[in-house]
N, C-alpha and C positions, 0 to 999 in steps of 0.2 A: 302535437301540442298537448300538454298536460292540463286537464280540467280538474280543478281541486274543489271538492265539496266537503264542507265541515260544519258541524253543529255540536257544540259541547260547552262544558263549564270547567274552568280551571280554578281550583280553590287553593287556599294557602297550603303550602307543602311542596313536595317534589312532583312536578307534572312532566312526565316523559312522553316524547313523541317518537315512536319506534316504527321502523319500516325499512325495506330494502332500498338500495340506491335508485334514485329517480322516482320515489314514491310520493314526493311532495313535502317532505319534512321541513326543509329549509324555507320553502315557499309559505307554508302554513305559519312558521315561526315569524317570518318577515311581515306577514299580513297582520298577525296579532300584535306585533311590535310597531305597526304603522311605518314600516320601512319598505313596503312594497308599493310600486307604482299603482295608484288607485284606478288607473284606466283599465276597464274590463272587469273590475271587481263589483260584486253586489252583496248586500247584507250589512249587518251591523256588528260592531265590536263594542261591548259594554264593559265598563269598569265599575265594580260594585253596583251594578244595575243601572248606572247612568251612562249616557253617551261618552265615548272615548274623547278625552280632552284634545283640542287641536294640537297642543304641543306635547302630546303623550311621549313621543320618542325622545324628548329632551328631559322629561321627569322620570322616565323609567331607565333601567340599566340594560345594556345589550353587550354581551361578550361575543365578539365574532370568532370564527374558527381560527383565523390567522392571528399572529401576534401584531398588535397595533400600539405598542409602546416603544418609546425611543430607547434603543438598546445602549446608546452611549451615555445615558443618564442613569442614576441610581434609582432604586425603588422609591426612596423618599422624595427625590426630585420629580419623578413622574407623578407621584401622588400630590405634591405641592402644586404642580402645573394644573392638574385636574381640579383641585380645590380652589385655586386662584381664579379659574375661569367659570366653574360651574356653580360655585357657591356665591351668593350675593355679597357685594362689598360691605354690606351692613354687618356681616359676620366678622367678628374680630380675628386678628391674626392668631391670637392665643387659642381661640376656639378651633380654628382650622388645624393648627398643629396638634391639638389634643385629639381631634377626630382622626388625623393621619396616624398618630401613634396607636390609637385604639384599633384601627383597621390592620395595621402592621402586626399587632399582637394577635388579633383574631385569625389572621391568615397564616400565622406561624412564620413570619418573615423577619423576625427581630434580629437574628444573627446576620442576615444579608441585607438589612435595610439600607446600608450605605455602600453597597456594592453595585457595580454596573450590571444592568439587566442582561447585556449580551454575553455575560459569563455564566449565566444561570442554566440549570437543567430545565427540561420541559415542564415539570411540575411547578417549579418556582416561577417560571415565566407565565404559566397559566394563572397562577394565584395572583401575580402582579396585574394581569389583565382584568381579573375579577375585582381586584382592589380599586382599580381606576373607576369602575362603575359604582362601587359602594360608597364613594365619597359623598354622594348626594343622599345616601340612605334611602334608595328607592324601595317602594312597596312591592314592585314587580321587577323581577330580574329575568332576562332572556339569555340563553346561551346556545350557540350554534355548535353542535358536536364538541362539547367540552373535553372529551377524552381522546380526540383525534391526535395521533402522534405521540401518545403517552404509553408507557408500559403498563401492564396490568396493575401493579402495586401503586404506581403514581396515580393512575386513573381512579383507583379505589379511594385514595386519599383525597382527591379533589371532590368526589361525590360525597364523602363523609363530611367534608367542609360545607358543602351545599346543604346537606341534611341538617347540620347544626344551625345554619342560618335560617332554614325553613321553620325550625321550631320557635323562632322569634316572630312568627306571623307573616313572613315574606312568602309571596307567591313566586315560585321559581319554575320557569317553563324552559325546557331544553329539548333539542333534538339529539338523538343518539342512534348509532347504527347497530352494534352487536355487543352489548355489555355482558360481562360475566355475571354469574349468579349473585356474588357478594354485592354487586352494584345494583342488580335488578331488585333485590329484596328491600332496597332503600326507597324504592319508588312508592309514592302515595297514590298517584293517579297515572293511568296508562292510556295512551291513544295509539292505536295501530292503524297505519296507513298502507295502502297499496294502490299504485296507479291513480293517485288522487282521490281514492274512495276510503271512507272510514270503515274499518272492519271491527273495531272495538273501541269503546270509550267508557272507562269506569275505573273502579278500584283496581290497582295493579295486581293485588294478591288474589282477586277473584277471576282473573283472566284465564287461568288454567282450568278452573271449573267450567267456565263459559265454553271454552273450546271442547271440553270433554262432553258437554251436553249436546254439541252438534256433531259428535262423532270423531273428534280428534283428541286422542289421549296422549299426554306427555309421558314418556317412559321414565322410570325411576332414574335418578341421578343425571337426567338430561337437563341442560340449562334451559329454563323457560323461554328466554329471549331467542336462543337458537331454534328452539322448537317452533315458536311463532313464525320466524322467518322461513323455516322449512315448509310450514303449512302454506304460507303466502306464495312461496316460490313453486309449490306443487311437488315437493319432494316425494318420491314414490313411497317411502316407508310411512310418511304421515298420511298420505292420501289413501293408503290401503285400508286404514281404519274407517274410511268413510263409506264402506260398502252398504252399511245398513241405512245410510242416508238416501241413497239412490239404488235400492236393491235390484230394480228391474233393468238397469242399464250398466253397461261397461263403464267404469269410472273414467278412464282416459278418454273415451269417446264423448262422454257427457261433458267433460271439462272443455273439450275443444269445440263443442257444438254451441253455436249462437253466442253464448256468453262466456266470458273468461272466469276463471276460478275466483279472482278478486271481486268481480261483480256479484257472483253467487254468495260469497261470504258477506259482502256489503249488504245485500238484500236480506240475508238471514239476520244480520245485526239489526236491521231496521224493524224486524219483527220481535226483537228481544225485549225483555223488561228493562234492561239498561238504557236502551234507546227511548222507551216510553217515559221512564223516570226523568231522563235529561230533557225531553221535550216538555214535560209538565213544568219543570223548573224554569225553562226558558220562556214558556208561555206566561207563567206567573210574573216573571220579571218584565216581560214585554207589556203586560196589562198595567203594571205599576208605573211604567215610564213612557207610555205612549204619547203623553203630552209634552215631554221634554224635547227641547230642540236638538236635532241631530247635528253632528259636526260635519261640515262640508269641506272646509279648507284645512289642510294639515300644515301648520306654519311652524317655524322654528323661533323660539324665544331665547333671548340671551340674558344672563344674570349680570353681565358687566358691560361697561362702555367700550366704544371703539378703541380709545387710547389705552385703556387698561389691557385689552386683548393684544393690541400692538406691542405693548411693553413686554408681556409675558411670552408671546410667541417669538419675538425677537430675542428675548433672553434665552429661551430654550434652543433656538436655532444657533445662537452664539456658543452655548455650551456643547451642542452637538458638533459644531465645527472644531472646537478646541479638543473635544474628546475623540474626534476622528480627523486628525490633521493631514492624513496622507495625501488627499487630493490637492489641498491648498499648498502644501509644502512641495509636492511634485510639480505643481504649476509654476511656482517661483523658481525652482531649480532648473526646469526646462527653459524658462524665460532668461535666466542668467546665462545658461549654456549657449542658447541660440544668439543672445546678444554678443557674447564674446566671440563666437564663430563668425558672425556677420561682421563684427568689428575688425577681426583679423583678416577676413577676405577683402574687405573694402578699405582697409586701413590707410589713412592719410590721403584722401581724395585730392587730386590736383585740379587746377583751373584750366583744363584743356579738353580736347575731345573725349579722351578716356574718362575724364572727370565727369562729363555729362552722362556718359553711358553708365558709369559706376553709381552716380547719384540716383539715376532713375532705377537702376537695378536694385539698389539698396532700399529705395522707397517701395518698390514693388514687393520685395521680400517682407518688409515691415508690415505693409498693409495686408498681404496674404496671411502672414503669421497671426496677426490680430484677428482675422476672420476665422481661421481654422481652429485657433485656440479657444474660441468661443463655443465650439461644438460641445464642450464639456457641460455647458449650461442646459443641455437637453434633459439631463437627469433631474433637474431641480424640482419639477412637478410630476415626474414619472416614478421615481424611486419611492417617494412617500405618498403615492396616490391613495393607497388603502387607508393609511393613517389619516390623511386629510378628509376623505369621504366619511369615515367613521366619526371623527371628531366634529366635523361640520354638522352632520345630521344630529349628533348628540347635543348640539348647542354650545360647543366650546367657544367658537369664535365666528366672526363674519368672514366671508370670502375676501373682502378688501383687507382686513387685518392680516390674514395669512399671506395674501399676495404681496403686500408692501413689505412685510417683515422678511419674507424669503428673498425678495428682490434686493433689499438692502444688504442682506447677509451674503449675497452672491456678488453684487456689483463692487462693493468696497474691497474685500480681500482678494477676490478672484479676477477682477477686471481692472480696477483702478491702480492697485499697488504694482502688479506686473507691468502695466503701461508706463508707470513712472520709472521703474527699474530699467526697463528696456530702453527708454529714451536716454536715461543718464549714461548707460553703457555705450550705446551706439553713437550718440551725437558727438561725443568728444573723441572717440576712437576714429571716427570717420573724418573728423576735422571739418564739420559743416560750418555754415555761416556763423562767425563769432559774435553773435548778438543775443542778448538775453531774451528779447521779444520773440526772435525766431525759435529759440530753444523751447520756450513755453508754448508757443503756437503748435510746434511739432508734437509736444507732449499732449496737449489738449486734443489735437487731431487724432492721435492714436487712441486716446481714451474714448473719443466719440465713435470711432470705428468699432472698438470693442463693445461699447454699449449697444450700438445699432445691430451688430452681428449677434450679440447675446439676445437682444429682444426678438430678433427674427427666429433664433433657435427656439426661444420659448413659445413664439406664436405657432411654430410648426409642431413642436413636441407636446405641448399641453393637451391633455386628453388622450395621448397615445398610451398603449399598454406595453409596447415593446420598444426598448431603447434603440435596437438595431434598425428598425424601420425609420425612426426619426433621424438617426445618424445618416442613413442613406439619402434621405430627402435633403438634408442640410448639405451634404457633400456635393450632390448634383447641382443644387441651387448656387452654391459658391463657385463651382467650376464655370457655370454660365456667366456669373457676374464677373469673374476674373477676365474672361474673354473681352469684356467691354470696359476694362479698367483703364485703357489708354496706352498700354505698353505693347501688348501682343498685336494690336491692330490700331492704325491711326483712325481716330473716331471721325475725322472729317471726310474720310474716304468710304465710309460705310454707306450702302444704299439707303435711300430715304425710308423704304418700307421696313427696314431693320433698325435704323438709327435710334428709334424711340426706346429700344430696350436699354440703351445706356443710362437712361434716367432711373432705372430700377437697380443699378449696380452700386453697391456699397463701396467696393474698391475704387470705382471711378471717381467718386466724390473725394475720397481720401487721397488718391494719387494727385488729383487736381490741386487740392489744398496744400499738400506737401510740396509740390513742384512750384507753386506760386510763392510759398513761404521761402523756399531755398533759392530759386533762380532769380527772383527780383533783386535788382542792383548788383547782379553777379556779372563779371566780365571775364572773357576767355582769351582776349588778345590785348594784353596790357602793354607789350613791347612792340611798338609800331616799326622799330628799326630791325626787328628780327624777321628775316625773310621767311623762315619756316612758319612763324606765327601768322604772317600775312597770307601765305599759301593755305594755311589751315582754315583761316576765315573764309577764303574763297571756296574751299572744298565743302565745308559744312554749312555754308550759307548763313551763318550767324556768328556774331562775336560777343553778344551780350545775352544775358538770361532772358530779357524781354523778347529778343528776337527768337530765341528757342521756343518760348511759350506761344508766341504768335504762330510759329510754324506748326505747333501742336493744336492750334485752334483754342488756346486758353487765354482768357481775358485777365491780364496782369494788373488788376486794380484791387483796391481794398474790398469792394463789394464782391469782386470776382473770387476773392479768398473766402470771405465769410458766408457767402451764399451756399457754399458746400457744407459748412457746419450747420447752417439752418436746415438744409435738406436732410442731413443725417439726423438732426434733432426731430424733424417731422416724421421721418421714417421710424425712429425709435418710439415716438408717441403712438403711432399707428400700430406698430407691431405689439407694443405692450397692451394697448387697448384690445387687440384681437386675442392676445393671450389671456387677459382678464376675463373677457366675455366667454371664451371657451371654458375657463375654469368655473365661471359663475353658472353657466348653463350645462355643464357636464352632467351626464346622467348619474345621479347619486343614489337613487333608489333601485332596488333589484327588479 
């Protein structure tokens, strides 16, 4: 477990946090930005000498390492989304647009302002991410590894952009791994970390002289950043120059004895003038502000109302759906294809024994299809998890606004419309009961099945990081539910200690409702003079739909029909509640 110890001052300008992988760079950045779980942390973070505001993470800017902008939207649309939710409603629309245009010019994105982000190069995407945070004109901007994934030239351009911004009084703090010299020389302040210990904190251009004073000399034409990392990692060529520091011992043996090289370097820094100067500044600040109340709770504040957030998140979700229609179009195409196939297989169902079997078979397929087609919903809160966490912490919107808008965007185009199309195709091709009420009840039942299955998928998948795991859990759950649907086994014959499982089966409620809707008032022996018909009735033990339902242990009444819809509605509410609570209490801080 990494134990991070830090004491320093970050002034206006470029403040770089440098160190090898696992040194604690990102952890330190998250602590300073109030995005680290406060459990186990001790100490104070002061802003301009005052206690860090409770909503500091909402008023500062934080550019994460991964892209967290909607790729199907343009630069301008992404900036408009940020401005609409992070700027108060008192700011006029004209002022917001002027602010957006200004940021686009400053970031050099004028030519691609109306192009979709997913078509951009790495540098343009990084600048777009930075622009999302500049909307509020934060005094402090944090960046986690801003050059990761960029080529040397693009990385240099991004740091030059940050340097220009820092000249306007902004305090820019960022972690970086191994910058080239043209980037290193832009740094105003440098913090070197190794194994959670601070090895240097002070002016970046004085770092070479500091290491030279303790026996580490940077060779001519060597990149200082590479040199520092070599020293930290105990590179032999760098350590060789340390012989005068411990002349009585073998260097390699001394490094391996009792204390690590990082600990020795950290102790030496604690005896340096840079450390003493920093401590004097911090002590002075502490004395001036000891009477000020410290921040205990880190809360998130919102600049806009719930309905304003709901409007803009729904608007963005709709644009994203239109900009990326493959999933919804594929869902409709598959629905139409399956509807035609099932319609052709069970075409023109007759009112005889084969008609009973075909009706039940068709209903089973419809129910099963509605369940398994809902598995696609597991991606709803998984694919955009990083975007949601970043935007929520930054105060874009409430969890409820995001949850409801995403739910509406999925249920209407992906669940309701396919159910309507599926019913229209199958109902008339199969020649089911020619009554309008029966048609709409079947449509409503299929919608309810889809809603319930979708809500269960969300309850299982929300909070998951891997779609495949949620997919496997959903598939296993549906397979067990199908066993208790009422087709594969007669539910009245199940042993009592297992029969209770049927009440958790979504297909069982759907099958029961569909069968009551179709078999009620249906007769299979209309011609009493027909010997074959009479013989058929004797063989199958029923001549009416009611008799068939009774044989299956189904109550053929109005309440017997609608209690299944009530059960599905209750399950939907329970699953959605679980999904919301998992989203609400998901770990959002690192």
